[in-house]
ROLUM-635958 format. One record per residue (C-alpha): residue number from 0; residue in one letter; x, y, z. Coordinates in nm, 2 decimals, always signed. Layout:
SITE seq type      x      y      z
SITE NUM    A      X      Y      Z
...
# end
This chain:
SITE seq type      x      y      z
SITE   0    M +12.37 +13.82 +16.40
SITE   1    A +12.36 +13.66 +16.73
SITE   2    N +12.21 +13.31 +16.78
SITE   3    F +12.05 +13.29 +17.12
SITE   4    K +11.96 +12.98 +17.32
SITE   5    N +11.59 +12.90 +17.31
SITE   6    S +11.57 +12.96 +17.68
SITE   7    E +11.71 +13.32 +17.63
SITE   8    V +11.46 +13.39 +17.35
SITE   9    I +11.15 +13.27 +17.54
SITE  10    K +11.26 +13.45 +17.86
SITE  11    R +11.30 +13.78 +17.67
SITE  12    V +10.97 +13.74 +17.50
SITE  13    L +10.78 +13.66 +17.82
SITE  14    Q +10.96 +13.94 +18.01
SITE  15    T +10.87 +14.18 +17.74
SITE  16    F +10.50 +14.08 +17.76
SITE  17    V +10.50 +14.11 +18.13
SITE  18    R +10.65 +14.46 +18.11
SITE  19    K +10.42 +14.56 +17.82
SITE  20    I +10.10 +14.42 +17.97
SITE  21    G +10.20 +14.52 +18.32
SITE  22    R +10.20 +14.89 +18.23
SITE  23    R  +9.82 +14.88 +18.20
SITE  24    I  +9.73 +14.61 +18.45
SITE  25    P  +9.89 +14.45 +18.76
SITE  26    E +10.19 +14.24 +18.68
SITE  27    S +10.03 +13.94 +18.85
SITE  28    F  +9.74 +13.96 +18.61
SITE  29    A  +9.98 +13.98 +18.32
SITE  30    L +10.15 +13.66 +18.44
SITE  31    S  +9.82 +13.49 +18.48
SITE  32    T  +9.72 +13.58 +18.13
SITE  33    I +10.05 +13.45 +17.99
SITE  34    D +10.01 +13.14 +18.20
SITE  35    Y  +9.66 +13.09 +18.05
SITE  36    A  +9.79 +13.12 +17.70
SITE  37    I +10.08 +12.88 +17.76
SITE  38    K  +9.85 +12.62 +17.92
SITE  39    N  +9.60 +12.64 +17.64
SITE  40    L  +9.86 +12.61 +17.37
SITE  41    E +10.07 +12.34 +17.55
SITE  42    E  +9.89 +12.05 +17.38
SITE  43    K  +9.95 +12.19 +17.04
SITE  44    H +10.31 +12.30 +17.10
SITE  45    D +10.48 +12.06 +17.33
SITE  46    V +10.78 +12.29 +17.36
SITE  47    L +10.57 +12.49 +17.60
SITE  48    R +10.58 +12.21 +17.86
SITE  49    Y +10.93 +12.34 +17.95
SITE  50    I +10.78 +12.67 +18.07
SITE  51    K +10.61 +12.67 +18.41
SITE  52    I +10.45 +12.97 +18.58
SITE  53    D +10.38 +12.91 +18.95
SITE  54    A +10.03 +13.05 +19.01
SITE  55    S +10.10 +13.09 +19.38
SITE  56    R +10.38 +13.33 +19.30
SITE  57    Y +10.22 +13.56 +19.05
SITE  58    M +10.27 +13.84 +19.29
SITE  59    D +10.65 +13.78 +19.27
SITE  60    G +10.65 +13.90 +18.91
SITE  61    F +10.88 +13.72 +18.67
SITE  62    D +11.03 +13.52 +18.95
SITE  63    A +10.72 +13.30 +18.92
SITE  64    V +10.84 +13.18 +18.58
SITE  65    S +11.07 +12.87 +18.54
SITE  66    I +11.22 +12.78 +18.20
SITE  67    M +11.37 +12.43 +18.20
SITE  68    S +11.70 +12.39 +18.02
SITE  69    E +11.55 +12.11 +17.81
SITE  70    I +11.39 +12.38 +17.60
SITE  71    N +11.73 +12.44 +17.44
SITE  72    N +11.72 +12.09 +17.29
SITE  73    V +11.40 +12.17 +17.09
SITE  74    E +11.42 +12.28 +16.73
SITE  75    S +11.41 +12.66 +16.72
SITE  76    Y +11.13 +12.66 +16.45
SITE  77    K +10.90 +12.48 +16.70
SITE  78    L +10.97 +12.75 +16.96
SITE  79    G +10.90 +13.01 +16.69
SITE  80    K +10.56 +12.86 +16.61
SITE  81    A +10.47 +12.85 +16.98
SITE  82    I +10.58 +13.21 +17.03
SITE  83    Q +10.37 +13.32 +16.73
SITE  84    E +10.07 +13.15 +16.88
SITE  85    I +10.13 +13.31 +17.22
SITE  86    I +10.16 +13.65 +17.07
SITE  87    K  +9.84 +13.60 +16.86
SITE  88    M  +9.65 +13.48 +17.17
SITE  89    L  +9.77 +13.77 +17.39
SITE  90    H  +9.70 +14.02 +17.11
SITE  91    N  +9.34 +13.89 +17.07
SITE  92    K  +9.28 +13.88 +17.44
SITE  93    L  +9.44 +14.21 +17.54
SITE  94    G  +9.51 +14.41 +17.23
SITE  95    G  +9.20 +14.35 +17.02
SITE  96    R  +9.24 +14.51 +16.68
SITE  97    A  +9.50 +14.76 +16.79
SITE  98    P  +9.81 +14.72 +16.56
SITE  99    S +10.00 +14.92 +16.82
SITE 100    F +10.00 +14.62 +17.05
SITE 101    I +10.24 +14.43 +16.83
SITE 102    E +10.43 +14.74 +16.73
SITE 103    D +10.49 +14.82 +17.10
SITE 104    F +10.59 +14.46 +17.17
SITE 105    K +10.85 +14.48 +16.88
SITE 106    N +10.99 +14.81 +17.02
SITE 107    K +11.02 +14.68 +17.37
SITE 108    L +11.17 +14.34 +17.26
SITE 109    G +11.48 +14.51 +17.11
SITE 110    D +11.64 +14.46 +16.77
SITE 111    K +11.86 +14.16 +16.85
SITE 112    Y +11.57 +13.95 +16.99
SITE 113    L +11.33 +14.08 +16.72
SITE 114    S +11.58 +13.95 +16.45
SITE 115    E +11.61 +13.62 +16.64
SITE 116    I +11.24 +13.55 +16.67
SITE 117    E +11.20 +13.64 +16.30
SITE 118    R +11.48 +13.41 +16.22
SITE 119    I +11.30 +13.12 +16.39
SITE 120    G +10.98 +13.19 +16.21
SITE 121    V +10.78 +13.44 +16.40
SITE 122    N +10.61 +13.67 +16.15
SITE 123    L +10.50 +13.98 +16.35
SITE 124    H +10.43 +14.17 +16.03
SITE 125    L +10.17 +13.92 +15.93
SITE 126    L +10.01 +13.94 +16.28
SITE 127    Q +10.00 +14.32 +16.25
SITE 128    L  +9.83 +14.30 +15.91
SITE 129    K  +9.57 +14.05 +16.04
SITE 130    S  +9.49 +14.28 +16.34
SITE 131    L  +9.39 +14.55 +16.09
SITE 132    L  +9.12 +14.32 +15.93
# end
């Protein structure tokens, strides 16, 4: 099992969301939605302060995203909690009650990164179950 740097994990998670969400809506809207989630959760999860999305560059796609190297100094479980909250917020905002939203995300993320986010505490199975309720 590979251990990735926090910056690699969050980059892959965010890229996956941009690709997944960007299939149905413009990529710039996908980035603005992710930016909204990060800004709303930043106070609760200070690890998110190391991720910046330049609103003036939404049209540039993922190039608008900056991940500071300091994120690698944060305990992985804190990043895991933040990722889980981002997924939950995006699911509620864009996926509604569709369990396929999280299933599609898992498939696009890839097995190595899926294992890594589960290792740091992201419970996608629980989020899927909650979406069915």
